[in-house]
VMD Tcl script that draws the C-alpha trace (Angstrom):
set ca {
  {-5.55 6.57 -58.32}
  {-3.35 3.52 -58.70}
  {-3.88 0.80 -56.11}
  {-0.90 0.29 -53.85}
  {-1.66 -3.34 -52.85}
  {-3.65 -5.90 -54.79}
  {-5.28 -8.91 -53.11}
  {-2.39 -11.07 -54.33}
  {0.19 -8.62 -52.96}
  {-1.57 -8.55 -49.58}
  {-1.61 -12.35 -49.37}
  {2.11 -12.44 -50.17}
  {2.76 -9.97 -47.34}
  {0.68 -12.02 -44.86}
  {2.60 -15.17 -45.77}
  {5.73 -13.59 -44.32}
  {4.12 -13.13 -40.89}
  {5.18 -15.69 -38.28}
  {1.76 -15.99 -36.62}
  {-1.06 -17.96 -38.21}
  {-3.90 -15.85 -39.64}
  {-7.33 -17.19 -40.58}
  {-10.46 -15.38 -41.78}
  {-13.94 -16.91 -41.79}
  {-17.27 -15.56 -43.00}
  {-20.36 -15.25 -40.77}
  {-21.33 -18.85 -41.58}
  {-18.00 -20.12 -40.25}
  {-16.53 -21.01 -43.64}
  {-12.81 -20.39 -44.08}
  {-12.10 -17.59 -46.56}
  {-8.36 -17.27 -46.03}
  {-5.43 -18.74 -44.11}
  {-1.84 -17.63 -44.46}
  {1.16 -19.92 -44.89}
  {1.96 -19.91 -41.14}
  {-1.59 -21.01 -40.27}
  {-1.43 -23.85 -42.78}
  {1.96 -24.99 -41.47}
  {0.88 -24.61 -37.87}
  {-2.18 -26.83 -38.35}
  {-0.40 -29.15 -40.84}
  {-3.02 -28.37 -43.46}
  {-3.17 -27.95 -47.22}
  {-4.52 -24.46 -47.88}
  {-6.39 -25.52 -51.00}
  {-8.22 -28.18 -48.96}
  {-9.34 -25.75 -46.25}
  {-10.63 -22.74 -48.21}
  {-14.42 -22.79 -48.34}
  {-14.70 -25.52 -45.68}
  {-16.65 -25.13 -42.44}
  {-14.38 -24.57 -39.42}
  {-15.62 -27.65 -37.54}
  {-15.01 -29.86 -40.60}
  {-11.34 -28.89 -40.48}
  {-11.14 -29.00 -36.66}
  {-13.56 -31.82 -35.70}
  {-12.44 -31.91 -32.04}
  {-13.90 -28.40 -31.53}
  {-17.56 -27.48 -31.09}
  {-19.59 -24.34 -31.63}
  {-18.97 -23.52 -27.96}
  {-15.23 -24.24 -27.88}
  {-14.28 -22.75 -31.27}
  {-13.07 -19.20 -30.63}
  {-13.90 -18.15 -34.20}
  {-17.49 -19.34 -33.99}
  {-17.93 -17.88 -30.53}
  {-16.76 -14.47 -31.75}
  {-19.18 -14.59 -34.68}
  {-22.01 -15.50 -32.30}
  {-21.28 -12.91 -29.59}
  {-19.56 -10.11 -31.51}
  {-17.05 -9.85 -28.64}
  {-13.30 -10.26 -29.26}
  {-11.28 -12.93 -27.42}
  {-7.63 -12.28 -26.60}
  {-4.76 -14.66 -25.75}
  {-6.93 -17.75 -25.33}
  {-5.16 -21.10 -24.97}
  {-6.67 -23.87 -27.10}
  {-5.66 -27.50 -27.67}
  {-7.39 -29.30 -30.54}
  {-7.12 -31.98 -33.23}
  {-7.27 -31.05 -36.90}
  {-9.00 -33.33 -39.40}
  {-5.72 -35.16 -40.02}
  {-5.54 -36.10 -36.35}
  {-2.65 -33.82 -35.35}
  {-2.86 -32.40 -31.81}
  {-1.97 -28.71 -31.63}
  {-1.90 -26.12 -28.84}
  {-2.15 -22.45 -29.71}
  {-2.67 -19.04 -28.15}
  {-5.47 -17.36 -30.11}
  {-6.75 -13.83 -30.44}
  {-10.07 -13.76 -32.34}
  {-11.67 -10.53 -33.52}
  {-15.11 -10.01 -35.14}
  {-15.26 -8.25 -38.52}
  {-18.10 -5.74 -38.25}
  {-19.43 -3.28 -40.82}
  {-22.34 -0.92 -40.11}
  {-23.32 -3.00 -37.10}
  {-23.43 -6.30 -38.99}
  {-21.02 -9.14 -38.21}
  {-19.49 -10.23 -41.51}
  {-17.07 -12.81 -40.11}
  {-14.03 -13.08 -37.87}
  {-10.25 -12.93 -38.00}
  {-8.01 -15.09 -35.81}
  {-4.31 -14.75 -35.06}
  {-2.67 -17.89 -33.62}
  {0.71 -18.61 -32.09}
  {1.91 -22.21 -31.83}
  {2.97 -23.27 -28.31}
  {2.60 -27.04 -28.83}
  {6.22 -27.92 -28.05}
  {6.46 -25.46 -25.16}
  {3.31 -26.97 -23.61}
  {4.62 -30.51 -24.03}
  {7.95 -29.61 -22.42}
  {6.21 -27.80 -19.56}
  {3.94 -30.76 -18.90}
  {6.94 -33.10 -19.05}
  {8.69 -31.05 -16.37}
  {5.62 -31.21 -14.11}
  {5.22 -34.95 -14.76}
  {8.87 -35.56 -13.83}
  {8.40 -33.51 -10.66}
  {5.32 -35.60 -9.86}
  {7.24 -38.86 -10.33}
  {10.06 -37.53 -8.19}
  {7.73 -36.85 -5.29}
  {5.37 -39.79 -5.43}
  {5.01 -41.70 -2.19}
  {7.15 -44.73 -3.09}
  {10.01 -42.61 -4.40}
  {10.01 -40.45 -1.28}
  {10.18 -43.54 0.94}
  {13.08 -44.96 -1.07}
  {14.98 -41.69 -0.73}
  {14.27 -41.65 3.03}
  {12.19 -38.54 2.49}
  {15.10 -36.30 1.59}
  {14.38 -33.02 -0.18}
  {15.98 -32.00 -3.47}
  {17.78 -28.81 -2.43}
  {21.50 -29.68 -2.49}
  {23.08 -26.53 -1.01}
  {23.46 -25.62 2.67}
  {24.90 -22.60 4.46}
  {28.28 -24.40 4.46}
  {28.31 -23.84 0.68}
  {27.95 -20.05 1.10}
  {31.63 -19.04 0.86}
  {32.71 -15.82 2.55}
  {33.87 -14.21 5.78}
  {33.00 -10.60 4.96}
  {30.71 -8.62 7.24}
  {28.01 -8.56 4.55}
  {27.96 -12.34 4.05}
  {28.10 -13.12 7.77}
  {25.14 -10.81 8.33}
  {23.19 -12.38 5.45}
  {23.83 -15.95 6.65}
  {22.86 -15.08 10.21}
  {19.61 -13.43 9.13}
  {18.76 -16.22 6.66}
  {19.43 -18.91 9.27}
  {17.03 -17.23 11.69}
  {14.41 -16.94 8.94}
  {14.77 -20.66 8.17}
  {13.41 -21.55 11.62}
  {10.03 -19.95 10.84}
  {7.44 -20.54 8.10}
  {6.93 -16.97 6.90}
  {7.32 -16.02 3.23}
  {10.72 -14.67 2.20}
  {11.81 -12.25 -0.51}
  {15.40 -12.67 -1.73}
  {16.81 -10.06 -4.10}
  {20.15 -9.20 -5.62}
  {21.95 -8.78 -8.91}
  {22.32 -11.62 -11.40}
  {25.07 -14.05 -10.41}
  {25.19 -13.22 -6.69}
  {23.91 -16.65 -5.60}
  {20.26 -16.10 -4.69}
  {19.22 -19.73 -5.23}
  {22.18 -20.86 -3.12}
  {20.72 -18.86 -0.21}
  {17.18 -20.12 -0.91}
  {18.22 -23.79 -0.94}
  {20.24 -23.26 2.23}
  {17.17 -21.83 3.96}
  {15.10 -24.86 2.93}
  {17.74 -27.31 4.16}
  {18.08 -25.49 7.49}
  {14.30 -25.56 8.06}
  {12.03 -28.26 9.46}
  {10.89 -28.85 5.87}
  {14.31 -30.08 4.71}
  {13.03 -33.64 4.11}
  {10.09 -32.36 2.05}
  {10.04 -31.24 -1.60}
  {11.94 -28.21 -2.79}
  {10.63 -27.07 -6.18}
  {12.00 -24.11 -8.13}
  {10.20 -22.37 -10.97}
  {11.52 -19.43 -12.98}
  {8.45 -17.29 -13.73}
  {10.14 -15.78 -16.80}
  {10.90 -19.16 -18.38}
  {7.30 -20.22 -19.05}
  {4.83 -18.34 -21.32}
  {2.23 -16.48 -19.26}
  {-0.56 -18.51 -20.86}
  {0.92 -21.77 -19.49}
  {2.24 -20.58 -16.13}
  {-1.14 -20.68 -14.37}
  {-1.66 -24.35 -15.25}
  {1.94 -25.19 -14.29}
  {1.56 -23.59 -10.85}
  {-2.00 -24.50 -9.93}
  {-2.71 -27.55 -12.11}
  {-5.49 -28.20 -14.61}
  {-8.85 -29.94 -14.50}
  {-10.09 -32.20 -17.28}
  {-12.28 -30.16 -19.62}
  {-11.07 -26.75 -18.37}
  {-10.03 -26.13 -21.99}
  {-9.90 -28.35 -25.03}
  {-7.28 -31.05 -24.49}
  {-6.82 -30.35 -20.77}
  {-6.22 -33.27 -18.40}
  {-6.44 -33.66 -14.64}
  {-2.93 -32.62 -13.66}
  {-1.53 -31.36 -10.35}
  {0.45 -28.14 -10.35}
  {3.67 -27.24 -8.57}
  {1.79 -26.04 -5.49}
  {0.36 -29.52 -4.95}
  {3.68 -31.20 -5.70}
  {5.49 -28.92 -3.23}
  {2.90 -29.35 -0.47}
  {4.67 -29.78 2.85}
  {7.86 -28.26 1.44}
  {9.11 -25.11 -0.26}
  {8.17 -23.52 -3.59}
  {10.82 -21.15 -4.93}
  {9.45 -18.62 -7.44}
  {12.38 -16.96 -9.20}
  {11.97 -13.71 -11.17}
  {8.50 -13.32 -9.68}
  {8.34 -9.79 -11.11}
  {7.91 -11.48 -14.53}
  {4.66 -13.15 -13.43}
  {1.57 -11.63 -15.14}
  {-0.32 -9.22 -12.89}
  {-3.59 -11.16 -13.20}
  {-1.81 -14.32 -12.03}
  {-0.26 -12.45 -9.11}
  {-3.75 -11.84 -7.69}
  {-4.41 -15.60 -7.73}
  {-1.07 -16.25 -6.01}
  {-1.98 -13.71 -3.34}
  {-5.27 -15.53 -2.73}
  {-3.41 -18.84 -2.32}
  {-1.04 -17.28 0.22}
  {-3.94 -15.87 2.22}
  {-6.26 -18.89 2.08}
  {-3.79 -21.78 2.01}
  {-5.66 -23.52 -0.79}
  {-5.55 -23.70 -4.57}
  {-8.08 -24.26 -7.30}
  {-6.93 -25.98 -10.47}
  {-7.63 -24.20 -13.75}
  {-11.24 -24.96 -14.71}
  {-12.05 -26.71 -11.41}
  {-14.69 -25.68 -8.86}
  {-13.10 -27.59 -5.99}
  {-10.45 -26.06 -3.74}
  {-7.56 -28.14 -2.43}
  {-5.60 -27.32 0.72}
  {-1.84 -26.88 0.28}
  {0.88 -26.36 2.87}
  {3.68 -24.61 1.01}
  {6.29 -22.12 2.08}
  {6.90 -19.52 -0.62}
  {10.34 -18.03 -1.19}
  {10.42 -15.49 -4.03}
  {13.44 -13.91 -5.72}
  {14.22 -11.19 -8.22}
  {17.25 -9.36 -9.62}
  {15.71 -5.89 -9.10}
  {15.05 -3.78 -6.05}
  {11.58 -4.94 -4.87}
  {10.35 -1.38 -4.29}
  {11.32 -0.51 -7.87}
  {9.23 -3.42 -9.19}
  {6.24 -2.12 -7.22}
  {6.74 1.46 -8.47}
  {6.99 0.24 -12.09}
  {3.93 -2.01 -11.53}
  {5.79 -5.23 -12.31}
  {4.68 -6.51 -8.91}
  {1.41 -5.89 -7.09}
  {1.99 -3.91 -3.90}
  {-0.29 -6.20 -1.83}
  {1.60 -9.28 -3.06}
  {4.92 -7.59 -2.32}
  {3.94 -6.92 1.29}
  {2.63 -10.48 1.66}
  {5.88 -12.00 0.32}
  {8.27 -9.53 1.91}
  {7.70 -10.72 5.48}
  {11.43 -11.43 5.60}
  {13.62 -9.51 3.16}
  {17.12 -10.74 2.28}
  {19.48 -8.86 -0.03}
  {22.41 -10.81 -1.50}
  {25.32 -8.34 -1.90}
  {27.26 -7.85 -5.13}
  {30.78 -9.27 -5.21}
  {32.24 -5.74 -5.47}
  {30.69 -5.03 -2.04}
  {32.59 -7.91 -0.40}
  {35.95 -8.01 -2.14}
  {37.60 -9.48 0.96}
  {35.84 -12.74 -0.01}
  {37.44 -12.93 -3.47}
  {40.54 -14.84 -2.30}
  {38.38 -17.42 -0.47}
  {36.17 -17.84 -3.54}
  {39.14 -18.17 -5.91}
  {40.68 -20.91 -3.78}
  {37.31 -22.66 -3.48}
  {36.79 -22.67 -7.26}
  {40.34 -23.85 -7.96}
  {39.84 -26.83 -5.63}
  {36.44 -27.51 -7.22}
  {37.71 -27.49 -10.81}
  {40.94 -29.34 -9.98}
  {38.69 -32.20 -8.92}
  {36.20 -31.80 -11.77}
  {38.76 -31.36 -14.56}
  {41.44 -33.59 -13.03}
  {43.90 -30.69 -12.86}
  {46.64 -29.59 -10.46}
  {46.46 -25.81 -10.56}
  {48.28 -24.37 -7.52}
  {46.51 -21.00 -7.25}
  {46.73 -17.50 -8.71}
  {49.66 -15.10 -8.72}
  {49.68 -12.07 -6.42}
  {49.37 -9.88 -9.54}
  {46.17 -11.69 -10.60}
  {44.72 -11.32 -7.11}
  {45.53 -7.60 -7.24}
  {43.69 -7.29 -10.58}
  {40.72 -9.24 -9.22}
  {40.53 -6.78 -6.32}
  {40.44 -3.85 -8.75}
  {37.86 -5.32 -11.12}
  {34.18 -4.34 -10.57}
  {32.64 -7.82 -11.30}
  {29.40 -6.99 -13.15}
  {28.63 -10.76 -13.35}
  {29.36 -11.24 -9.64}
  {30.36 -14.65 -8.20}
  {29.12 -16.50 -11.29}
  {31.49 -14.45 -13.46}
  {34.43 -15.23 -11.16}
  {33.60 -18.95 -11.24}
  {33.32 -18.99 -15.04}
  {36.65 -17.17 -15.45}
  {38.45 -19.65 -13.18}
  {36.85 -22.62 -14.97}
  {37.70 -21.20 -18.41}
  {41.35 -20.65 -17.55}
  {41.72 -24.07 -15.91}
  {40.41 -25.79 -19.03}
  {43.58 -24.78 -20.92}
  {46.13 -24.57 -18.10}
  {48.09 -27.31 -16.33}
  {50.09 -27.63 -13.11}
  {51.09 -24.07 -12.18}
  {49.86 -20.68 -10.99}
  {47.31 -18.69 -12.96}
  {49.05 -15.50 -14.15}
  {47.72 -12.35 -15.74}
  {48.65 -13.75 -19.17}
  {45.76 -16.20 -18.87}
  {43.16 -13.58 -17.94}
  {40.48 -12.56 -20.50}
  {41.37 -9.58 -22.70}
  {39.03 -7.16 -20.91}
  {41.22 -7.34 -17.78}
  {44.02 -5.53 -19.63}
  {42.93 -2.09 -18.46}
  {43.04 -3.32 -14.86}
  {46.58 -4.69 -15.12}
  {48.25 -1.40 -16.14}
  {50.69 -0.07 -13.49}
  {49.20 3.39 -13.98}
  {45.74 2.12 -13.13}
  {44.16 4.51 -10.62}
  {40.76 5.49 -9.27}
  {40.14 7.79 -12.22}
  {40.63 5.01 -14.79}
  {38.53 2.74 -12.59}
  {35.61 5.16 -12.87}
  {36.08 5.35 -16.61}
  {35.91 1.55 -16.91}
  {32.74 1.50 -14.81}
  {30.83 3.47 -17.44}
  {28.34 0.85 -18.58}
  {28.34 -0.59 -22.06}
  {24.60 0.06 -22.15}
  {25.15 3.83 -21.70}
  {27.78 3.93 -24.44}
  {25.56 1.99 -26.84}
  {22.62 4.30 -26.17}
  {24.76 7.38 -26.80}
  {25.99 5.90 -30.08}
  {22.47 4.87 -31.14}
  {21.13 8.36 -30.42}
  {23.90 9.97 -32.46}
  {23.38 7.61 -35.44}
  {19.59 8.15 -35.46}
  {20.03 11.93 -35.35}
  {22.53 11.87 -38.23}
  {20.36 9.62 -40.40}
  {17.28 11.78 -39.75}
  {19.29 14.80 -40.82}
  {20.38 12.94 -43.96}
  {16.72 12.05 -44.64}
  {15.69 15.68 -44.05}
  {13.38 14.65 -41.22}
  {11.48 12.04 -43.24}
  {10.86 9.21 -40.74}
  {9.93 6.62 -43.37}
  {13.13 7.25 -45.33}
  {15.23 7.24 -42.16}
  {13.66 3.94 -41.03}
  {14.61 2.34 -44.34}
  {18.18 3.60 -44.08}
  {18.42 2.29 -40.51}
  {16.75 -1.00 -41.53}
  {14.22 -0.85 -38.70}
  {10.40 -0.59 -38.57}
  {8.98 2.93 -38.67}
  {7.24 2.39 -35.30}
  {10.54 1.34 -33.70}
  {12.25 4.47 -34.98}
  {9.44 6.66 -33.63}
  {9.74 4.94 -30.24}
  {13.49 5.56 -30.12}
  {13.01 9.18 -31.15}
  {10.67 9.66 -28.21}
  {13.07 7.79 -25.95}
  {16.05 9.95 -26.90}
  {13.94 13.12 -27.32}
  {14.99 13.54 -30.96}
  {12.80 15.85 -33.03}
  {12.10 15.31 -36.73}
  {13.58 18.70 -37.55}
}
mol new
graphics top color blue
foreach p $ca { graphics top sphere $p radius 0.5 }
foreach p [lrange $ca 0 end-1] q [lrange $ca 1 end] { graphics top cylinder $p $q radius 0.2 }
display resetview
């Protein structure tokens, strides 16, 4: 039988993979590294093959090298953060997964897959360092101990029943120290409410620190939040985390449902004990931080889908605040429009007088999927190219056309509300079914025609309940 892939062919395939791949024998000598691994470590492949791992990475030891540890123990290591120097002196941070190669009970070597996070780590540490400088004692004194949250409840524009109720409830919550859960759709102004709560509390002169839990890789988030201890992993320094920097003030954790489950348990422990332990440290440090968490999903849904631990949810959800969608408080649209026109007249040095009655009518009909942020961006966009008169429907984005028709009624409104996502899914399902029929049920052929991986096609077939036949 003819061989499908030769050794050379396999190496060519592995060179196209974005992650670094290295293989060592049981003595720790490098047998193979793909192009990504060589580029990641700034190495010449010809110089590394046949060399002992520690000769190429002299800053590592037999204990700290994940490859050598796997060979010694026979146990795989997954998603391990490692910072090291290669023999050329370049400092690199990676996330490694190392797997032993075993045949008939004998360990023959190990394979390691690495992802470079050097720049992400440097940027994350820079952010923490800047936060530290911002809140050092001298700086705080110079700023007369003012916090960094700039919004107050005066900045929450609206006279609708929903907004009045939200502001009243949030103002009462600000007077206490309990944890708060704020939720609402994207663009509704959750951080505006959170900052207002901080500034209305007795902690207003203390630090306000915000961290989006989805913006930092899971492997780095623990160190960012809780700090690191020198020696906790190769290249780690003594560094305070955001909890220490926010002590005495407020820590805002946005998109907390994106936080890894294992890290959520550590956060729960901090909330219950009022102390943190830096990564790799044995000493606990007391912290006095008020936690306000936010998400753009219904909290109960995140618990049901296991994005958020139920015990953490109940610990954070002492006070629950929902920020309403703009379509639920359309009586506030005119106030918001006028507010944004005044804001951008000043910012852009314009003299826009307002919007026509026809535009206001269209705004009242529109369903605002992007909420207040969408309204603000539309006003800003129009004012960039307009001068000294009313905004008319001629200046509105093209997708408002269906709302400006005189025959617009509730039926057409419902038709417009059908989500783009639903339409795309219907189209995708139809295309997949037609291509499978064309390929006579052959998934491999269909995947090639659709230009997608076979596994992706199989997933979508299960998702849309499409059978091969």
